[in-house]
ZAMARGU-4260 file (C-alpha; in steps of 0.2 Angstrom, whole numbers, plus 5000, padded with zeros to 4 digits):
<rodrens>
0) 5680/4896/5259 | 5691/4903/5271 | 5686/4895/5289 | 5696/4896/5306 | 5696/4880/5310
5) 5701/4860/5302 | 5701/4844/5308 | 5713/4835/5298 | 5709/4816/5293 | 5724/4807/5289
10) 5717/4793/5279 | 5734/4784/5281 | 5730/4779/5298 | 5715/4774/5296 | 5720/4762/5283
15) 5734/4756/5293 | 5721/4753/5308 | 5711/4742/5298 | 5727/4732/5293 | 5733/4731/5310
20) 5713/4726/5317 | 5711/4713/5301 | 5728/4704/5306 | 5720/4700/5323 | 5705/4695/5318
25) 5709/4677/5316 | 5705/4676/5298 | 5685/4684/5302 | 5678/4695/5288 | 5678/4714/5294
30) 5664/4727/5295 | 5669/4743/5298 | 5657/4753/5309 | 5658/4773/5298 | 5640/4776/5308
35) 5641/4794/5314 | 5648/4802/5298 | 5663/4790/5302 | 5664/4795/5320 | 5665/4812/5314
40) 5679/4811/5302 | 5669/4811/5285 | 5659/4795/5279 | 5663/4793/5261 | 5682/4797/5261
45) 5684/4788/5278 | 5673/4773/5272 | 5684/4772/5255 | 5700/4774/5267 | 5693/4757/5278
50) 5688/4748/5260 | 5707/4749/5256 | 5713/4745/5271 | 5707/4728/5273 | 5687/4728/5276
55) 5675/4718/5264 | 5659/4727/5273 | 5654/4742/5280 | 5642/4745/5293 | 5629/4758/5297
60) 5617/4764/5313 | 5605/4773/5299 | 5597/4767/5282 | 5599/4785/5279 | 5617/4785/5281
65) 5621/4769/5270 | 5611/4779/5255 | 5623/4792/5256 | 5637/4780/5255 | 5629/4771/5240
70) 5627/4792/5235 | 5645/4792/5236 | 5651/4778/5225 | 5654/4766/5237 | 5647/4749/5231
75) 5652/4738/5244 | 5639/4727/5257 | 5631/4738/5268 | 5620/4733/5283 | 5611/4748/5292
80) 5606/4742/5309 | 5594/4753/5319 | 5577/4753/5311 | 5564/4763/5317 | 5547/4765/5310
85) 5547/4775/5294 | 5564/4771/5291 | 5565/4771/5271 | 5566/4752/5267 | 5561/4751/5249
90) 5576/4763/5246 | 5586/4751/5255 | 5582/4736/5246 | 5583/4745/5230 | 5601/4750/5236
95) 5606/4733/5240 | 5608/4738/5258 | 5607/4724/5270 | 5596/4728/5288 | 5597/4721/5304
100) 5579/4715/5314 | 5577/4711/5329 | 5556/4710/5331 | 5544/4702/5321 | 5534/4717/5318
105) 5550/4725/5308 | 5553/4707/5300 | 5534/4709/5294 | 5540/4728/5288 | 5554/4721/5279
110) 5546/4708/5270 | 5532/4719/5266 | 5545/4732/5257 | 5552/4714/5249 | 5535/4712/5240
115) 5532/4731/5235 | 5551/4732/5226 | 5553/4713/5221 | 5569/4710/5228 | 5573/4699/5244
120) 5581/4707/5257 | 5596/4703/5268 | 5594/4703/5283 | 5605/4701/5299 | 5593/4696/5315
125) 5600/4702/5331 | 5601/4694/5347 | 5600/4702/5364 | 5613/4693/5373 | 5612/4705/5387
130) 5616/4721/5383 | 5596/4727/5385 | 5597/4739/5371 | 5592/4733/5353 | 5590/4713/5350
135) 5577/4700/5352 | 5578/4694/5372 | 5580/4675/5372 | 5561/4674/5375 | 5558/4681/5358
140) 5574/4673/5349 | 5565/4659/5343 | 5550/4666/5337 | 5560/4679/5326 | 5570/4667/5317
145) 5556/4654/5314 | 5546/4672/5308 | 5562/4676/5298 | 5561/4656/5289 | 5544/4656/5284
150) 5548/4673/5273 | 5564/4667/5269 | 5554/4650/5261 | 5541/4664/5250 | 5561/4673/5244
155) 5556/4688/5255 | 5570/4688/5265 | 5588/4682/5265 | 5597/4678/5284 | 5613/4686/5277
160) 5619/4686/5297 | 5616/4683/5316 | 5623/4694/5327 | 5623/4704/5343 | 5633/4717/5353
165) 5643/4716/5368 | 5638/4728/5383 | 5657/4728/5392 | 5671/4720/5382 | 5681/4736/5384
170) 5681/4731/5401 | 5692/4715/5403 | 5687/4701/5415 | 5670/4709/5416 | 5659/4693/5421
175) 5645/4698/5406 | 5658/4694/5393 | 5657/4678/5394 | 5638/4677/5399 | 5635/4684/5384
180) 5646/4674/5373 | 5639/4661/5382 | 5620/4666/5377 | 5626/4670/5358 | 5630/4652/5355
185) 5613/4648/5364 | 5606/4661/5350 | 5615/4654/5337 | 5612/4632/5342 | 5594/4641/5342
190) 5596/4646/5323 | 5605/4629/5317 | 5592/4617/5324 | 5578/4629/5314 | 5586/4630/5300
195) 5593/4646/5300 | 5612/4645/5302 | 5625/4638/5292 | 5640/4642/5280 | 5632/4657/5271
200) 5624/4664/5289 | 5638/4678/5296 | 5640/4677/5314 | 5646/4693/5321 | 5648/4700/5340
205) 5666/4708/5341 | 5668/4726/5341 | 5685/4734/5342 | 5686/4730/5362 | 5681/4712/5357
210) 5694/4712/5342 | 5713/4713/5351 | 5707/4704/5368 | 5693/4690/5367 | 5699/4679/5349
215) 5683/4668/5353 | 5674/4682/5349 | 5678/4685/5333 | 5667/4671/5323 | 5664/4675/5304
220) 5666/4693/5305 | 5672/4708/5316 | 5665/4724/5318 | 5677/4738/5323 | 5671/4756/5325
225) 5683/4768/5337 | 5699/4758/5334 | 5699/4762/5315 | 5699/4781/5320 | 5716/4776/5331
230) 5707/4778/5346 | 5711/4764/5359 | 5694/4754/5364 | 5704/4749/5380 | 5714/4763/5386
235) 5723/4758/5401 | 5730/4743/5389 | 5739/4755/5378 | 5734/4759/5358 | 5738/4745/5350
240) 5749/4751/5339 | 5734/4761/5332 | 5738/4779/5327 | 5725/4793/5329 | 5721/4800/5313
245) 5711/4817/5317 | 5721/4832/5319 | 5710/4846/5326 | 5718/4863/5324 | 5712/4883/5323
250) 5721/4899/5317 | 5722/4911/5334 | 5710/4926/5331 | 5713/4941/5342 | 5730/4942/5353
255) 5729/4956/5367 | 5739/4961/5383 | 5728/4961/5395 | 5734/4967/5416 | 5732/4959/5432
260) 5715/4955/5438 | 5707/4955/5421 | 5691/4943/5421 | 5690/4931/5407 | 5673/4925/5397
265) 5659/4924/5405 | 5655/4921/5424 | 5675/4925/5427 | 5680/4908/5433 | 5696/4913/5427
270) 5707/4930/5431 | 5725/4934/5427 | 5735/4933/5440 | 5748/4946/5433 | 5749/4957/5418
275) 5748/4943/5403 | 5745/4938/5383 | 5728/4931/5379 | 5726/4923/5364 | 5707/4920/5355
280) 5703/4902/5348 | 5689/4901/5336 | 5682/4886/5341 | 5669/4885/5354 | 5653/4871/5359
285) 5644/4875/5343 | 5658/4866/5334 | 5661/4850/5347 | 5671/4859/5362 | 5663/4855/5375
290) 5658/4869/5389 | 5664/4859/5402 | 5681/4859/5396 | 5683/4875/5404 | 5700/4875/5415
295) 5703/4857/5407 | 5706/4854/5390 | 5728/4860/5386 | 5730/4865/5369 | 5748/4866/5358
300) 5751/4883/5355 | 5768/4892/5353 | 5777/4879/5355 | 5770/4874/5374 | 5753/4866/5382
305) 5741/4881/5388 | 5726/4878/5400 | 5708/4882/5392 | 5708/4899/5400 | 5690/4905/5407
310) 5672/4897/5401 | 5670/4889/5384 | 5658/4900/5372 | 5648/4897/5359 | 5661/4903/5347
315) 5678/4905/5357 | 5688/4900/5371 | 5702/4911/5377 | 5720/4903/5381 | 5732/4912/5393
320) 5749/4912/5387 | 5759/4923/5399 | 5773/4932/5390 | 5774/4923/5376 | 5772/4928/5359
325) 5757/4922/5349 | 5754/4929/5333 | 5734/4932/5325 | 5735/4918/5311 | 5745/4906/5321
330) 5740/4888/5321 | 5733/4883/5338 | 5732/4863/5340 | 5718/4855/5350 | 5723/4837/5349
335) 5732/4825/5337 | 5741/4810/5337 | 5753/4818/5349 | 5768/4821/5338 | 5772/4835/5342
340) 5770/4835/5359 | 5750/4841/5356 | 5734/4832/5367 | 5729/4817/5360 | 5710/4815/5360
345) 5713/4802/5372 | 5720/4815/5383 | 5706/4827/5380 | 5694/4812/5384 | 5701/4808/5401
350) 5702/4828/5409 | 5685/4828/5403 | 5679/4814/5410 | 5674/4805/5396 | 5677/4794/5381
355) 5688/4799/5366 | 5670/4793/5356 | 5663/4809/5360 | 5678/4821/5358 | 5678/4817/5339
360) 5660/4815/5334 | 5655/4830/5344 | 5666/4841/5329 | 5653/4850/5320 | 5647/4852/5303
365) 5656/4871/5300 | 5674/4861/5305 | 5678/4858/5288 | 5686/4842/5285 | 5704/4840/5276
370) 5711/4824/5270 | 5728/4821/5270 | 5739/4804/5268 | 5754/4805/5279 | 5767/4792/5285
375) 5758/4784/5300 | 5765/4767/5313
</rodrens>
């Protein structure tokens, strides 16, 4: 099927990035986060590249994502960590998917699924060490550990991991980092004293930012996400040798000359200052191009950077070419690794006041992912 745009994903870059992160992991095992369709890069092909790069485990938010990996032929251990009421726990256990628990109620539900299926549930217990999001808070942690041990005794669950998540690891020196590490140590000590820790239980808290800046947080396993796709977890400190995997391109549609004073797109936020050539780019906010990219984000067209001219629409936006030539069907690059002078996803994020995670995960399903194996750093 013909499509006017593509998100080209360099699987060699993903492999490179994972190998680089593994080198920084102080010997810890690596769990690649492939939630949200592998951060917009395509779930199964990206997951395979992550494993080829040196990861031994994968992580998803939801069980449905983990099941999709199994359906795609992935056999590596997978942890699904965002378990909400109604999650298909029976299917998760039948497909050997590990699950996370932050409260006794959920742990009991997991145990019920284990009894129904006749399979021991592999569970990671999550401690809230200061993010106030997922995880059992300190007051509830001992009860969660105790209940897990009771269920382990009846072989309903196996305690596979003890984990938490940083709130501010991407802000070096933030006081919460040390506080969370201390809280995690306390949670681990509580679990150890109760008999829920040991050499077979995996301890993990480090995300991408912690991998590159906090060796003390590596423990037994690290969980890179955004960095695997070549986007810096701490942009102000550089790219850490990572290589951006996604390049977003589109074919120019209509190209036309318009006179001075022409209002362009909805609300006429852009008005031409002279006779000029306008080019139509067939991507819009339905494809994940943020509406407030209007007049802020640049693309590469005709060998030069061009600012988006006028309001981003649902399916298209315009660029002002001036007197430079552009032909219908000619490639326009929204962002990529920057090798050809095109903007990077980091530049888009900076110009739009957001983070690269949002830039790449918003690219919609009608933009096909096309997989390549280009040379990487």
